[in-house]
C-alpha positions as a printed NumPy array, in Angstrom:
array([[-333.45 ,  -19.061,  110.479],
       [-334.205,  -20.381,  113.968],
       [-336.695,  -23.169,  114.625],
       [-339.09 ,  -20.673,  116.2  ],
       [-338.762,  -18.337,  113.216],
       [-339.546,  -21.151,  110.789],
       [-342.563,  -22.164,  112.862],
       [-344.071,  -18.679,  112.734],
       [-343.276,  -18.387,  109.041],
       [-345.298,  -21.567,  108.472],
       [-348.222,  -20.083,  110.395],
       [-348.165,  -16.833,  108.396],
       [-347.969,  -18.948,  105.249],
       [-351.343,  -20.492,  106.134],
       [-353.126,  -17.125,  106.2  ],
       [-351.059,  -14.693,  104.166],
       [-349.66 ,  -11.503,  105.705],
       [-352.897,   -9.474,  105.585],
       [-355.111,  -11.564,  107.871],
       [-352.987,  -11.213,  111.041],
       [-352.971,   -7.416,  110.636],
       [-356.727,   -7.243,  110.076],
       [-357.347,   -9.731,  112.883],
       [-355.268,   -7.708,  115.343],
       [-356.964,   -4.407,  114.499],
       [-360.406,   -6.038,  114.616],
       [-359.857,   -7.395,  118.135],
       [-358.608,   -4.071,  119.544],
       [-362.187,   -2.811,  120.136],
       [-362.902,   -5.79 ,  122.416],
       [-359.919,   -4.761,  124.539],
       [-361.093,   -1.146,  124.484],
       [-364.806,   -1.229,  125.236],
       [-364.752,   -2.618,  128.808],
       [-362.371,   -0.021,  130.204],
       [-363.624,    2.656,  127.833],
       [-367.267,    2.237,  128.804],
       [-366.428,    2.591,  132.504],
       [-364.386,    5.751,  131.91 ],
       [-367.032,    7.217,  129.606],
       [-369.975,    6.677,  131.945],
       [-367.955,    7.799,  134.971],
       [-367.066,   11.02 ,  133.127],
       [-370.596,   11.774,  131.929],
       [-372.597,   10.621,  134.96 ],
       [-370.125,   11.479,  137.704],
       [-370.891,    8.14 ,  139.36 ],
       [-368.492,    5.207,  139.649],
       [-371.428,    2.994,  140.661],
       [-373.283,    3.706,  137.42 ],
       [-370.064,    3.217,  135.456],
       [-369.418,   -0.109,  137.161],
       [-372.963,   -1.276,  136.502],
       [-372.644,   -0.409,  132.811],
       [-369.281,   -2.171,  132.531],
       [-370.641,   -5.206,  134.375],
       [-373.635,   -5.392,  132.052],
       [-371.267,   -5.235,  129.077],
       [-369.204,   -8.148,  130.436],
       [-372.367,  -10.136,  131.213],
       [-373.647,   -9.638,  127.661],
       [-370.37 ,  -10.885,  126.205],
       [-370.222,  -13.93 ,  128.493],
       [-373.837,  -14.887,  127.824],
       [-373.782,  -14.487,  124.042],
       [-370.197,  -15.501,  123.265],
       [-370.952,  -19.229,  122.874],
       [-373.931,  -18.355,  120.656],
       [-371.644,  -16.425,  118.292],
       [-369.331,  -19.428,  118.078],
       [-372.231,  -21.838,  117.527],
       [-373.612,  -19.704,  114.712],
       [-370.151,  -19.525,  113.116],
       [-369.845,  -23.321,  113.236],
       [-373.236,  -23.792,  111.596],
       [-373.319,  -20.955,  109.081],
       [-369.675,  -20.068,  108.524],
       [-367.672,  -17.157,  109.871],
       [-368.255,  -14.801,  106.96 ],
       [-371.94 ,  -14.049,  107.557],
       [-371.801,  -14.223,  111.342],
       [-368.724,  -12.039,  111.842],
       [-369.96 ,   -9.479,  109.325],
       [-373.354,   -9.187,  111.032],
       [-371.93 ,   -8.971,  114.549],
       [-369.187,   -6.517,  113.556],
       [-371.688,   -4.079,  112.087],
       [-374.104,   -4.663,  114.969],
       [-371.368,   -4.038,  117.528],
       [-370.353,   -0.812,  115.803],
       [-373.942,    0.438,  115.985],
       [-374.206,   -0.62 ,  119.635],
       [-371.016,    1.282,  120.475],
       [-372.323,    4.417,  118.803],
       [-375.584,    4.065,  120.743],
       [-373.685,    3.607,  124.016],
       [-371.62 ,    6.738,  123.403],
       [-374.702,    8.738,  122.446],
       [-376.597,    7.461,  125.492],
       [-373.771,    8.338,  127.867],
       [-373.358,   11.824,  126.395],
       [-377.137,   12.334,  126.643],
       [-376.973,   11.246,  130.324],
       [-379.635,    8.567,  129.951],
       [-380.965,    6.883,  133.122],
       [-378.946,    4.062,  134.645],
       [-381.202,    1.21 ,  133.402],
       [-380.911,    2.493,  129.822],
       [-377.121,    2.708,  130.059],
       [-376.968,   -0.821,  131.49 ],
       [-379.114,   -2.083,  128.603],
       [-376.881,   -0.363,  126.061],
       [-373.843,   -1.882,  127.788],
       [-375.347,   -5.363,  127.685],
       [-376.198,   -4.924,  123.993],
       [-372.642,   -3.836,  123.256],
       [-371.26 ,   -6.914,  125.028],
       [-373.747,   -9.264,  123.379],
       [-372.767,   -8.117,  119.877],
       [-368.972,   -8.463,  120.277],
       [-367.875,  -10.432,  117.165],
       [-365.269,  -12.47 ,  119.107],
       [-362.48 ,  -12.063,  116.579],
       [-359.981,  -13.671,  118.962],
       [-361.739,  -17.03 ,  119.457],
       [-362.887,  -17.204,  115.845],
       [-359.38 ,  -16.291,  114.664],
       [-358.047,  -19.239,  116.68 ],
       [-360.658,  -21.567,  115.221],
       [-359.969,  -20.368,  111.675],
       [-356.199,  -20.713,  111.95 ],
       [-356.422,  -24.18 ,  113.498],
       [-358.829,  -25.26 ,  110.767],
       [-356.427,  -23.992,  108.095],
       [-353.568,  -25.91 ,  109.716],
       [-355.595,  -29.124,  109.941],
       [-356.737,  -28.869,  106.315],
       [-353.107,  -28.409,  105.273],
       [-352.232,  -31.566,  107.288],
       [-349.795,  -29.529,  109.363],
       [-348.165,  -31.254,  112.351],
       [-349.344,  -30.636,  115.908],
       [-346.329,  -28.383,  116.469],
       [-347.646,  -25.978,  113.826],
       [-351.079,  -25.978,  115.471],
       [-349.44 ,  -25.151,  118.808],
       [-347.492,  -22.327,  117.171],
       [-350.722,  -21.01 ,  115.632],
       [-352.328,  -20.914,  119.079],
       [-349.241,  -19.17 ,  120.47 ],
       [-349.464,  -16.583,  117.719],
       [-353.167,  -15.942,  118.344],
       [-352.678,  -15.646,  122.106],
       [-349.856,  -13.161,  121.55 ],
       [-352.131,  -11.02 ,  119.379],
       [-354.679,  -11.088,  122.207],
       [-352.096,  -10.106,  124.803],
       [-350.81 ,   -7.184,  122.747],
       [-354.33 ,   -5.965,  122.049],
       [-355.271,   -6.121,  125.73 ],
       [-352.178,   -4.104,  126.608],
       [-352.602,   -1.54 ,  123.837],
       [-356.402,   -1.16 ,  124.023],
       [-356.697,    0.231,  127.578],
       [-353.597,    2.356,  126.995],
       [-355.248,    4.012,  123.99 ],
       [-358.392,    4.623,  126.036],
       [-356.305,    6.245,  128.77 ],
       [-354.559,    8.508,  126.289],
       [-357.874,    9.557,  124.738],
       [-359.363,   10.244,  128.178],
       [-356.405,   12.424,  129.191],
       [-356.087,   14.338,  125.926],
       [-359.742,   14.7  ,  125.021],
       [-362.651,   12.47 ,  126.074],
       [-363.292,    8.689,  126.415],
       [-366.016,    9.035,  123.788],
       [-363.322,    9.408,  121.135],
       [-361.818,    6.048,  122.089],
       [-365.157,    4.274,  121.813],
       [-365.918,    6.08 ,  118.555],
       [-362.599,    4.848,  117.173],
       [-363.452,    1.343,  118.398],
       [-366.729,    1.498,  116.469],
       [-364.881,    2.421,  113.27 ],
       [-362.317,   -0.334,  113.796],
       [-364.834,   -3.084,  114.454],
       [-366.942,   -2.017,  111.47 ],
       [-364.005,   -1.751,  109.063],
       [-361.516,   -4.375,  110.228],
       [-364.171,   -6.751,  111.551],
       [-365.797,   -6.697,  108.114],
       [-362.402,   -7.224,  106.47 ],
       [-361.807,  -10.242,  108.737],
       [-365.229,  -11.609,  107.739],
       [-364.658,  -11.057,  104.017],
       [-361.098,  -12.442,  103.913],
       [-360.851,  -15.511,  101.598],
       [-359.927,  -17.758,  104.536],
       [-363.424,  -17.258,  105.991],
       [-365.012,  -19.422,  103.337],
       [-363.37 ,  -22.683,  104.335],
       [-364.749,  -25.276,  106.713],
       [-362.808,  -26.954,  109.472],
       [-364.052,  -30.347,  108.404],
       [-366.294,  -31.817,  105.737],
       [-369.608,  -32.409,  107.467],
       [-370.922,  -35.958,  107.346],
       [-374.535,  -36.866,  107.152],
       [-376.394,  -37.455,  110.362],
       [-375.072,  -36.708,  113.788],
       [-371.442,  -35.715,  113.159],
       [-372.105,  -31.979,  112.707],
       [-374.031,  -32.013,  115.997],
       [-371.503,  -34.097,  117.938],
       [-371.817,  -34.003,  121.691],
       [-369.187,  -32.288,  123.779],
       [-367.061,  -34.627,  125.927],
       [-367.325,  -34.106,  129.666],
       [-363.603,  -33.449,  129.952],
       [-364.019,  -30.066,  128.237],
       [-365.645,  -28.706,  131.414],
       [-362.384,  -29.069,  133.333],
       [-360.649,  -26.981,  130.677],
       [-363.267,  -24.254,  130.921],
       [-363.005,  -24.327,  134.715],
       [-359.237,  -23.857,  134.407],
       [-359.747,  -20.795,  132.21 ],
       [-362.358,  -19.385,  134.598],
       [-359.842,  -19.789,  137.424],
       [-357.156,  -18.076,  135.368],
       [-359.573,  -15.234,  134.7  ],
       [-360.287,  -15.057,  138.437],
       [-356.578,  -14.925,  139.128],
       [-356.104,  -12.04 ,  136.703],
       [-359.16 ,  -10.161,  137.983],
       [-357.964,  -10.504,  141.579],
       [-354.501,   -9.285,  140.562],
       [-356.096,   -6.265,  138.892],
       [-357.968,   -5.402,  142.075],
       [-354.825,   -5.838,  144.172],
       [-352.694,   -3.758,  141.817],
       [-355.272,   -0.971,  141.759],
       [-355.571,   -0.982,  145.55 ],
       [-351.802,   -1.01 ,  146.135],
       [-351.014,    1.791,  143.671],
       [-353.767,    3.907,  145.25 ],
       [-352.346,    3.206,  148.717],
       [-348.911,    4.286,  147.474],
       [-350.418,    7.517,  146.13 ],
       [-349.674,    6.62 ,  142.489],
       [-352.959,    5.313,  140.993],
       [-351.884,    6.247,  137.461],
       [-349.215,    3.525,  137.658],
       [-351.844,    0.756,  137.687],
       [-352.227,    0.763,  133.918],
       [-348.47 ,    0.56 ,  133.41 ],
       [-348.238,   -2.369,  135.823],
       [-350.936,   -4.2  ,  133.837],
       [-348.994,   -3.434,  130.68 ],
       [-345.787,   -4.882,  132.149],
       [-347.596,   -8.126,  132.906],
       [-349.118,   -8.207,  129.422],
       [-345.829,   -7.57 ,  127.638],
       [-344.051,  -10.347,  129.546],
       [-346.985,  -12.665,  128.893],
       [-346.817,  -11.914,  125.157],
       [-343.083,  -12.652,  125.091],
       [-343.648,  -15.94 ,  126.924],
       [-346.448,  -16.815,  124.516],
       [-344.253,  -16.27 ,  121.473],
       [-341.541,  -18.388,  123.074],
       [-343.888,  -21.368,  123.385],
       [-343.069,  -22.257,  119.773],
       [-339.594,  -23.239,  120.963],
       [-340.88 ,  -25.846,  123.446],
       [-340.001,  -29.329,  122.099],
       [-342.925,  -31.326,  120.746],
       [-342.029,  -34.219,  123.049],
       [-343.236,  -32.117,  125.982],
       [-346.934,  -33.006,  125.878],
       [-349.829,  -30.64 ,  126.471],
       [-350.707,  -32.331,  129.755],
       [-347.208,  -31.715,  131.081],
       [-347.245,  -28.12 ,  129.87 ],
       [-350.592,  -27.561,  131.572],
       [-349.372,  -28.836,  134.925],
       [-346.118,  -26.877,  134.733],
       [-347.889,  -23.627,  133.749],
       [-350.403,  -23.813,  136.605],
       [-347.72 ,  -24.744,  139.151],
       [-345.617,  -21.801,  137.959],
       [-348.599,  -19.445,  138.194],
       [-349.223,  -20.494,  141.79 ],
       [-345.585,  -20.24 ,  142.839],
       [-345.011,  -16.907,  141.101],
       [-348.179,  -15.378,  142.596],
       [-347.046,  -15.912,  146.192],
       [-344.55 ,  -12.985,  146.321],
       [-347.461,  -10.608,  145.715],
       [-348.706,  -11.365,  149.236],
       [-345.691,   -9.555,  150.692],
       [-345.386,   -6.808,  148.076],
       [-345.656,   -3.317,  149.537],
       [-343.711,   -1.05 ,  147.179],
       [-344.037,    0.066,  143.577],
       [-340.691,   -1.386,  142.479],
       [-341.367,   -4.783,  143.988],
       [-344.886,   -4.717,  142.534],
       [-343.51 ,   -4.193,  139.036],
       [-341.013,   -7.012,  139.536],
       [-343.51 ,   -9.511,  140.975],
       [-346.227,   -8.826,  138.398],
       [-343.827,   -8.881,  135.45 ],
       [-342.421,  -12.254,  136.501],
       [-345.955,  -13.582,  137.026],
       [-346.73 ,  -12.717,  133.404],
       [-344.388,  -15.548,  132.356],
       [-347.044,  -18.117,  133.327],
       [-350.106,  -16.349,  131.92 ],
       [-349.958,  -16.861,  128.127],
       [-348.422,  -20.381,  128.29 ],
       [-351.403,  -21.537,  130.344],
       [-353.862,  -19.946,  127.92 ],
       [-352.134,  -21.434,  124.892],
       [-351.971,  -24.886,  126.427],
       [-355.624,  -24.972,  127.498],
       [-356.775,  -23.748,  124.085],
       [-354.582,  -26.455,  122.535],
       [-356.178,  -29.108,  124.742],
       [-359.609,  -27.742,  123.842],
       [-358.839,  -28.041,  120.12 ],
       [-357.873,  -31.692,  120.557],
       [-360.792,  -32.531,  122.85 ],
       [-363.862,  -31.146,  121.09 ],
       [-365.513,  -32.312,  117.855],
       [-364.067,  -30.305,  114.921],
       [-367.538,  -29.165,  113.761],
       [-367.937,  -27.376,  117.11 ],
       [-364.491,  -25.799,  117.317],
       [-365.576,  -22.147,  117.04 ],
       [-368.27 ,  -22.639,  119.673],
       [-365.724,  -24.28 ,  121.976],
       [-363.181,  -21.486,  121.557],
       [-365.905,  -18.898,  122.213],
       [-367.12 ,  -20.763,  125.314],
       [-363.562,  -20.993,  126.618],
       [-363.111,  -17.254,  126.161],
       [-366.441,  -16.584,  127.89 ],
       [-365.275,  -18.66 ,  130.868],
       [-362.097,  -16.573,  131.07 ],
       [-364.011,  -13.271,  130.879],
       [-366.584,  -14.435,  133.443],
       [-363.912,  -15.48 ,  135.922],
       [-362.12 ,  -12.179,  135.54 ],
       [-365.248,  -10.05 ,  135.892],
       [-366.554,  -11.898,  138.962],
       [-363.182,  -11.855,  140.7  ],
       [-362.604,   -8.176,  139.95 ],
       [-366.001,   -7.282,  141.398],
       [-365.588,   -9.426,  144.512],
       [-361.941,   -8.773,  145.314],
       [-362.286,   -5.043,  144.762],
       [-364.4  ,   -4.885,  147.917],
       [-361.982,   -7.222,  149.71 ],
       [-359.064,   -4.972,  148.833],
       [-360.91 ,   -1.891,  150.088],
       [-361.705,   -3.572,  153.415],
       [-358.634,   -5.68 ,  154.145],
       [-355.965,   -4.243,  151.852],
       [-354.237,   -5.364,  148.631],
       [-352.93 ,   -8.588,  150.214],
       [-356.51 ,   -9.916,  150.425],
       [-356.942,   -9.558,  146.657],
       [-353.518,  -11.047,  145.96 ],
       [-354.337,  -13.941,  148.301],
       [-357.474,  -14.628,  146.267],
       [-355.331,  -14.673,  143.13 ],
       [-353.017,  -17.255,  144.695],
       [-356.011,  -19.344,  145.774],
       [-357.385,  -19.306,  142.21 ],
       [-353.953,  -20.338,  140.91 ],
       [-353.818,  -23.2  ,  143.423],
       [-357.25 ,  -24.437,  142.328],
       [-356.178,  -24.206,  138.675],
       [-353.096,  -26.271,  139.515],
       [-355.24 ,  -28.867,  141.291],
       [-357.497,  -29.012,  138.226],
       [-354.516,  -29.597,  135.937],
       [-353.17 ,  -32.356,  138.195],
       [-356.463,  -34.243,  138.45 ],
       [-358.195,  -33.685,  135.105],
       [-357.654,  -36.037,  132.181],
       [-358.646,  -34.275,  128.933],
       [-359.473,  -36.756,  126.21 ],
       [-358.656,  -36.622,  122.525],
       [-361.656,  -36.461,  120.249],
       [-362.24 ,  -39.533,  118.134],
       [-364.635,  -39.368,  115.164],
       [-367.556,  -41.71 ,  114.815],
       [-366.719,  -45.162,  113.551],
       [-367.822,  -45.522,  109.913],
       [-369.058,  -49.057,  110.615],
       [-371.019,  -48.559,  113.823],
       [-371.91 ,  -44.887,  113.716],
       [-370.832,  -44.557,  117.328],
       [-367.979,  -42.497,  118.695],
       [-364.9  ,  -44.453,  119.652],
       [-363.676,  -44.214,  123.205],
       [-361.446,  -41.112,  123.468],
       [-357.921,  -41.431,  124.714],
       [-356.352,  -39.483,  127.544],
       [-354.054,  -36.55 ,  126.778],
       [-351.381,  -37.09 ,  129.418]])
């Protein structure tokens, strides 16, 4: 068996074979609802503006409440929190579908969208936190933790490729409402299964008396969140550019397939991260990933055909998952263990916020100045992410000294 195969076998051994399946199915609704809500409201209201407002409210609800979900999971355990939010999200999805079919006024649809986003159970970030905690309790080496993060990021990538595709199929064959109805069933059933799995009962660390469970976040974590927001902005700008270029070429239906090509390549690159030697530190990986993202985004500025678009976007996908995996790995080593779930949720919220803001802003740019304007924004975001990686110095978390009660000075992760 190859080194990479053994690494993934160790990760599966931490959870058992059932949890990854349940985790993947439970995170599919998150990948479905954003696109699905826009298609549903556009179909029922006949207005792209109303659909965009509903989708934006959904994204805003998720960004605003994501860190709260993580904080609650850190304090009360994942079982209760994920179970409550999974069932709440299922009900919110049903209400959103019913409201759209009933053609409720725009403010009501926006409120239902925001409620749906606010109740997302964040299976992806909490899955990362749970798997890392299991690895740390088993005293697994850092290489196993990195492989666990690669595995989780790959599950995310596959879900975000498959989710919109399923929505598109449902919209073509029947109605977008069926896709969101299926998402409600999945989040209720598989989200509950994820919450009730035996691994949900464990704690990442044994809480100490006093301040440890409420440890302060180091300042260096903000640079990591900024990097993820910039990556989200890069992806959102690429989405706008891809949509604009495929429409200009008279083949708008190809946009989804182009996104899928990027996602598939990203997933492959993410899985391959387990083969990177441990001697290549996270700081080095971060700088290389951001530099590659910037360099590989530049050809998009001169892309004007469907074939070259597929080629450029697919190659760009090579840098996407490695950057995500590396920044989540740095986050895990930087934050206090009792706040790991909150940190993973906040990091994901930063990514979603960057993507949503860039998609909204660059969509107008692309309409006015053409696809190159959106792709240029993507390259600018990649350049800023690279500058962040070159200048930031994430620090490794050090627990409080048992003799002084004060945190030791953290060390740089170079």
